[in-house]
Structures are given as C-alpha cells and as structure tokens.
C-alpha positions in Angstrom: -18.0 1.6 31.2 -19.7 -0.1 28.3 -16.6 0.4 26.2 -14.5 -1.4 28.7 -16.9 -4.3 28.9 -16.9 -4.6 25.1 -13.2 -4.2 24.8 -12.2 -7.9 25.1 -14.5 -8.7 22.2 -13.3 -5.9 19.8 -10.6 -6.7 17.3 -9.2 -3.1 17.5 -8.2 -3.8 21.2 -5.8 -6.5 20.1 -4.5 -4.6 17.0 -3.7 -1.6 19.2 -2.1 -4.0 21.8 0.1 -5.3 18.9 1.0 -1.7 18.0 2.1 -1.1 21.6 4.2 -4.2 21.6 6.1 -3.5 18.3 8.7 -1.1 19.9 9.4 -3.8 22.5 11.6 -5.5 19.9 14.0 -2.6 20.0 13.8 -2.3 23.8 14.3 -6.1 24.3 17.3 -6.1 21.9 18.9 -3.2 23.7 18.2 -4.7 27.2 20.0 -7.8 25.9 23.0 -5.8 24.9 23.2 -3.3 27.8 20.5 -3.7 30.5 22.0 -1.0 32.6 21.0 1.8 30.1 17.2 1.3 29.4 16.9 4.9 28.2 19.4 4.4 25.3 16.8 3.5 22.7 15.4 7.1 23.1 18.7 8.4 21.7 18.9 5.7 19.0 15.7 6.7 17.3 16.6 10.4 17.0 18.3 10.1 13.6 15.3 8.0 12.3 12.9 10.8 13.1 14.5 13.0 10.4 14.2 10.4 7.6 11.2 11.4 5.5 10.1 7.8 4.8 10.0 6.9 8.5 6.9 9.1 8.8 5.3 7.1 5.9 6.1 3.8 7.6 4.8 5.0 10.9 1.6 6.4 9.4 0.8 3.2 7.5 1.5 1.1 10.6 -0.6 3.4 12.8 -3.5 3.5 10.4 -3.5 -0.3 9.9 -3.2 -1.2 13.6 -4.7 1.8 15.5 -7.6 2.6 13.3 -8.4 -0.6 11.3 -12.1 0.3 11.2 -11.5 3.4 9.1 -11.2 3.3 5.4 -8.4 5.7 4.6 -6.2 8.6 5.9 -9.2 11.0 5.6 -11.3 8.9 8.0 -8.5 7.9 10.4 -6.9 11.3 10.6 -3.4 9.8 10.1 -1.3 10.8 7.2 0.4 8.2 5.0 2.8 10.6 3.3 6.6 11.1 3.9 7.8 14.1 5.7 7.9 17.1 3.4 8.9 19.8 5.9 11.0 20.1 9.0 7.9 20.5 11.1 6.8 17.1 9.9 10.2 15.7 10.8 10.1 17.1 14.3 6.6 15.8 14.9 7.8 12.3 13.7 10.7 12.4 16.1 8.4 13.4 19.0 6.1 10.5 18.0 8.9 8.0 18.1 10.0 9.1 21.5 6.5 9.0 23.0 5.8 5.7 21.4 8.8 4.2 23.1 7.7 5.6 26.5 4.2 4.3 26.1 5.5 0.9 24.9 7.6 0.7 28.0 4.5 1.2 30.1 2.7 -1.4 28.0 5.6 -3.8 28.5 5.5 -3.4 32.3 1.8 -4.0 32.4 1.9 -6.9 29.9 4.6 -8.7 32.0 3.8 -7.8 35.6 0.1 -8.2 35.7 -0.2 -11.7 34.3 2.7 -12.7 36.6 0.7 -11.4 39.6 -2.3 -13.5 38.5 0.0 -16.6 38.3 1.3 -15.9 41.8 -2.2 -15.4 43.2 -3.2 -18.7 41.7 -0.2 -20.4 43.2 -1.0 -18.9 46.6 -4.6 -20.1 46.3 -3.3 -23.6 45.7 -1.0 -23.5 48.7 2.3 -23.0 46.8 4.8 -20.3 47.3 5.0 -17.4 44.7 6.7 -18.6 41.5 8.6 -15.3 41.0 10.4 -12.9 43.2 10.9 -9.8 41.0 7.2 -9.5 40.2 5.8 -10.9 43.5 2.7 -9.5 45.0 3.5 -7.0 47.8 1.6 -9.1 50.4 0.6 -12.7 51.1 -3.2 -13.0 51.2 -5.2 -15.9 52.5 -5.8 -18.7 50.1 -9.5 -17.8 49.5 -8.6 -14.1 49.1 -5.9 -15.1 46.6 -8.5 -17.1 44.6 -10.8 -14.2 44.5 -8.1 -11.7 43.5 -6.5 -14.0 40.8 -8.5 -12.6 37.8 -8.2 -8.9 39.0 -4.7 -8.3 37.4 -6.0 -9.6 34.1 -8.9 -7.3 34.2 -6.6 -4.4 35.1 -4.4 -5.4 32.1 -7.4 -5.1 29.8 -8.2 -1.7 31.2 -4.6 -0.6 30.8 -4.4 -1.8 27.3 -7.6 -0.1 26.3 -6.5 3.2 27.9 -3.0 3.1 26.4 -4.5 2.2 23.0 -6.8 5.2 23.2 -3.9 7.4 24.3 -1.5 6.3 21.6 -4.3 6.6 18.9 -5.0 10.2 20.0 -1.3 11.0 20.0 -1.0 9.5 16.5 -3.8 11.6 15.1 -2.1 14.7 16.5 1.5 14.0 15.6 1.1 11.8 12.5 -2.0 13.6 11.2 -1.8 15.6 8.0 -0.2 19.0 8.2 -1.9 22.2 7.0 0.0 21.9 3.7 -1.2 18.3 3.3 -4.8 19.1 4.1 -4.6 21.9 1.5 -3.2 19.6 -1.1 -5.9 17.0 -0.3 -8.6 19.7 -0.6 -7.2 20.8 -3.9 -7.2 17.3 -5.2 -10.8 16.8 -4.1 -11.8 20.0 -5.7 -10.1 19.0 -9.0 -11.9 15.6 -8.8 -15.3 17.3 -8.3 -14.7 19.7 -11.2 -13.7 16.9 -13.5 -16.8 15.0 -12.6 -18.9 18.0 -13.3 -17.2 18.6 -16.6 -17.7 14.9 -17.6 -21.4 15.2 -16.7 -21.8 18.3 -18.9 -20.0 16.6 -21.7 -22.2 13.5 -21.6 -25.4 15.7 -21.3 -24.4 17.8 -24.2 -23.1 15.2 -26.7 -25.4 12.3 -25.9 -28.4 14.6 -25.3 -27.9 16.3 -28.7 -27.5 12.9 -30.5 -30.7 11.5 -29.0 -32.7 14.6 -29.7 -31.6 14.7 -33.4 -32.3 11.0 -33.7 -35.8 11.4 -32.3 -36.7 14.4 -34.4 -35.3 12.8 -37.6 -37.1 9.5 -37.0 -40.4 11.3 -36.3 -40.0 13.5 -39.4 -39.1 10.6 -41.6 -42.2 8.6 -40.5 -44.4 11.6 -41.0 -43.0 12.5 -44.4 -43.4 9.0 -45.9 -40.8 10.1 -48.5 -38.0 7.6 -49.3 -35.5 10.3 -50.3 -36.2 12.3 -47.0 -36.0 9.0 -45.0 -32.5 8.4 -46.6 -31.3 11.8 -45.6 -32.8 11.4 -42.1 -31.0 8.1 -41.6 -27.8 9.6 -42.8 -28.1 12.4 -40.3 -28.9 10.0 -37.5 -25.9 7.9 -38.5 -23.5 10.9 -38.5 -24.8 12.3 -35.3 -24.7 8.9 -33.6 -21.1 8.3 -34.7 -20.0 11.7 -33.3 -21.8 10.9 -30.0 -20.0 7.5 -29.8 -16.7 9.3 -30.3 -17.5 11.6 -27.4 -18.7 8.7 -25.3 -15.5 6.8 -25.9 -13.4 9.8 -25.0 -15.3 10.4 -21.7 -15.0 6.7 -20.8 -11.2 6.8 -21.4 -11.0 9.6 -18.9 -13.1 7.7 -16.4 -11.0 4.6 -16.7 -7.8 6.7 -16.4 -6.4 5.0 -19.4 -2.9 5.8 -20.6 -4.2 6.1 -24.1 -4.7 9.6 -25.3 -8.4 10.4 -25.8 -9.5 11.9 -29.1 -9.7 15.7 -29.3 -12.9 17.4 -28.3 -14.8 19.1 -31.1 -14.3 22.8 -31.8 -16.1 25.7 -33.4 -14.1 24.9 -36.6 -16.5 22.0 -36.9 -19.6 24.0 -36.2 -20.9 23.2 -39.7 -21.5 19.7 -38.6 -23.9 20.9 -35.9 -25.7 23.3 -38.3 -26.1 20.6 -41.0 -27.5 18.2 -38.4 -30.1 20.8 -37.3 -31.0 21.5 -40.9 -31.4 17.8 -41.6 -33.8 17.7 -38.7 -36.0 20.2 -40.6 -34.9 23.4 -38.8 -34.3 26.4 -41.1 -30.9 27.6 -39.8 -29.7 31.0 -40.8 -26.1 30.9 -39.7 -23.4 33.5 -39.9 -19.9 32.6 -38.7 -17.3 35.4 -38.9 -13.7 35.8 -37.8 -10.8 33.4 -37.4 -12.6 30.6 -35.6 -9.9 28.1 -36.3 -7.4 30.3 -34.4 -9.4 30.6 -31.2 -7.7 29.3 -28.0 -8.5 25.7 -27.3 -10.7 26.2 -24.2 -12.8 28.9 -25.8 -13.4 27.1 -29.1 -14.3 23.8 -27.3 -16.6 25.3 -24.8 -18.2 27.5 -27.5 -18.9 24.4 -29.5 -20.7 22.8 -26.6 -22.7 25.9 -25.9 -23.8 26.0 -29.5 -24.6 22.3 -29.5 -26.7 22.6 -26.3 -28.6 25.7 -27.7 -29.5 23.9 -31.0 -30.4 20.7 -29.0 -32.9 22.8 -26.9 -34.4 24.3 -30.0 -35.1 20.8 -31.5 -36.2 19.3 -28.3 -38.6 22.0 -27.2 -39.7 23.7 -30.4 -39.1 21.3 -33.2 -38.0 22.2 -36.7 -38.4 26.0 -36.4 -36.4 28.8 -37.9 -33.1 29.4 -36.0 -30.8 32.3 -36.3 -27.1 31.6 -35.4 -24.5 34.3 -35.1 -20.9 33.4 -34.1 -18.1 36.0 -34.4 -14.8 37.1 -33.0 -14.5 40.8 -32.3 -13.2 43.1 -29.6 -11.1 40.4 -27.9 -14.0 38.1 -27.3 -16.1 35.4 -28.9 -19.8 36.3 -29.3 -22.3 33.5 -29.8 -26.0 34.0 -30.2 -28.8 31.5 -31.1 -32.3 32.8 -31.5 -35.5 31.0 -32.3 -39.3 31.6 -32.0 -40.8 30.7 -28.6 -43.2 27.8 -28.7 -46.9 28.4 -28.3 -48.4 28.0 -24.9 -46.4 27.8 -21.6 -42.7 27.9 -22.3 -40.8 24.8 -21.4 -37.5 26.4 -22.3 -37.3 28.8 -19.4 -36.8 26.3 -16.7 -33.6 25.8 -14.8 -32.5 22.6 -16.5 -29.1 21.2 -16.4 -28.5 22.2 -20.0 -29.1 25.9 -19.4 -27.1 25.7 -16.2 -24.3 23.9 -18.0 -24.0 26.7 -20.6 -23.7 29.3 -17.8 -21.1 27.2 -16.0 -19.0 26.8 -19.2 -19.0 30.5 -19.8 -18.2 31.3 -16.2 -15.2 29.0 -16.1 -13.7 31.0 -18.9 -14.4 34.4 -17.2 -17.3 35.1 -19.6 -21.1 35.0 -19.3 -24.1 33.3 -20.9 -27.6 34.6 -20.9 -30.7 32.5 -21.7 -34.3 33.7 -21.8 -37.0 35.4 -23.8 -35.9 38.4 -25.9 -38.2 40.5 -28.1 -40.7 37.6 -28.6 -38.0 35.0 -29.3 -35.9 32.7 -27.2 -32.3 33.7 -27.1 -29.0 32.2 -26.0 -26.2 34.6 -25.9 -22.6 33.9 -24.7 -19.6 36.1 -24.5 -16.3 34.4 -23.9 -13.2 36.6 -23.5 -10.0 35.7 -25.3 -7.4 37.7 -23.5 -7.8 35.9 -20.2 -7.1 32.6 -21.9 -4.1 33.5 -24.0 
C-alpha cells in the first residue's frame, strides 16, 4: 500500500511508463496502415528476436528505464550483451512478444482511463459525454460523477505501477544474464581480484624492501660517523630507491591500464643486486647461487626474486645487520631457495602472520610449489620450492 502511495512521486514510475509506451510506436504505425490486423506486429518482430544486437539494445533500454536506480548489469540483473547462443535468441524473441502484449494493455489503460475521467467531469458539469467509444457504461448523477472523476486516474497509476513491476520482473528473467554470461562475469571478477592481490604483493615487497634498506643504511651511517661509509650507504639508498621507483612506475601503469608496455619485472638473474644491497646495509651475506638461473621460466624466476627480496627485507627489518646464509639452486626439476639467519634475542617478531610471510606462501602456491617460514635449528629459515615442469 505504501508503495502505491509513493508511486506518483517516484521517478522510476514514469521511466517504466515510458518503457511501456515505446512499443506503442510500432503498434500505432501498424494501426495506421492496417487497423483490421492489430496482431500483425507480433509477427513482424519475430525476425528481430534472432538478431544478436537486438538483445543488447533491449537490455540497455530496460536497464536505463526499468531499473534506473541500479548502477550496472550486476545490480539490475539485466544483461547488456548481444545474444551469444540460440537460447539467448529465443529468450529475446519471447521478450519482444511479451513486451508488445504488455504495451497493448498499457496503451488501453493510458487512453481509456483518462477519457473516462474527462467524461465524468463533463457529466458533473451537466454536459453529455465527449466520447462514444470510451464512454462510461452508465450515466451517474452529477454529484456522483464529480466524486468518481479522479478514480480512473488513480486506477491508471495503479495499473502503471503493476505493469511496471511485471515488465521489470519479466526483463530480469528473459534479459538477465545466462549461465555462460554469469560464469564469464565471475571469471572476470576473479581475475580482477587476483590482479589486485598481485599488485598489493608487488608494492609490499618492492617498496617495503626499499624503505627497510633506506632506514637501516641511514641509521648505520649516522652511527658510524665515517664519511666513506656514509658515501657507500647513500649510494645503496640511491640504487635501492631507483629500483623501487621503477617497480612503482610499472605497477601504476598496470593500474592506469595504459597502452604503454610496463618495464620487465626483476628476475633471479639480478639477485646480485639484492645481495649487495643487504651487504651494504651491514649484513654478512653468505650467498651461493648455482644452476642456470638465467634460463628459468619467467614466472618462476620473477616470483623467486620477490621471495628472496622479502626474506632479506624481513632479516634487515627485524634482526638488523646479522649474518645471512642464502642458497639458491636449480636441481631435480625445481628451484630451491633458502634464506637462514640467527633469531633475534627476546620474543621473536618474525614468527607472526604478516602480509610478507603470507605473500611468500601465496607466490609459491600459485606456481604449484610451497614456501616454509619459521624457526629451524636455532635460526630463522625461509625455504621455498618452486617446480619447473608445471610451468614449462
């Protein structure tokens, strides 16, 4: 009841009324050509139901006029894609036929009910009815006609609201996304979420590493009070910052969906840059890199670089310049990566479930491998195994 009372003040009532009136153009044109065959438009629209782009046009029109309060196809439940399968074409054809029938009912109500109000007003004023075809079925007294004059208009509003709700419900069923379209939309949404997660990991690893190195280097330079060491620290900060800026630019290009090709992500072939950055921060890095790292598949070498970067960043952030043992090798159809460092004194801050540790495990899992982080024989160890055969 409240919905009917609010209907005259809701814009969607009039937009749906307009949607109901659009097919009247075809009906009116045909009635002008051959008024003896009012059913002929039902046959005329049959070929159009099989045209793929008709479904797109009908979907856009229905979404704009029937559900203007919704923000998109996902909210309105109405597809805005052309027909891709015969099932879509048959649903479009059925929609066109039903829309014409409902439009005919809307036309009858839109014309007859206001005419009835006019006739009642004329009767209340003491004049004969102005029309014969749509005349009221009885001749009431003048005072009764005056009371009944607004009733047909109120009935018209009720009919328009009900027909609007009916045609909207039918549109969601017949013009709604098919199972294939829903699956495609779900896949696209999943890809978008995965891309956002990957970008978040990239920013965490690259920018987090750069800021950690800069903080450690600046603190060490101030404590050393040695001009030569300060020069080396500033050089390390400059190099690490430049690399972080390149990573940031690449990620921003992806976010902006620029047509420009982003720069290549770093690989394990550039692992020496990470190791030298850690050494310049005061860590004693014992590194051993074996195997053809430059020939690794792209996903493995890129994700391996990020795992190594995050492991070294955690060492510098939580333990400072301590001895670090790095082992990277290719053997048995997989890439083995291990980073070991002494645990800090007191309660360990490295064993939490931070986004860095979680990111390493996620990177390894996406490639079908595994990453382990935690205490091992009195040290803290990060070990990752990335298979190569699943990638090739």
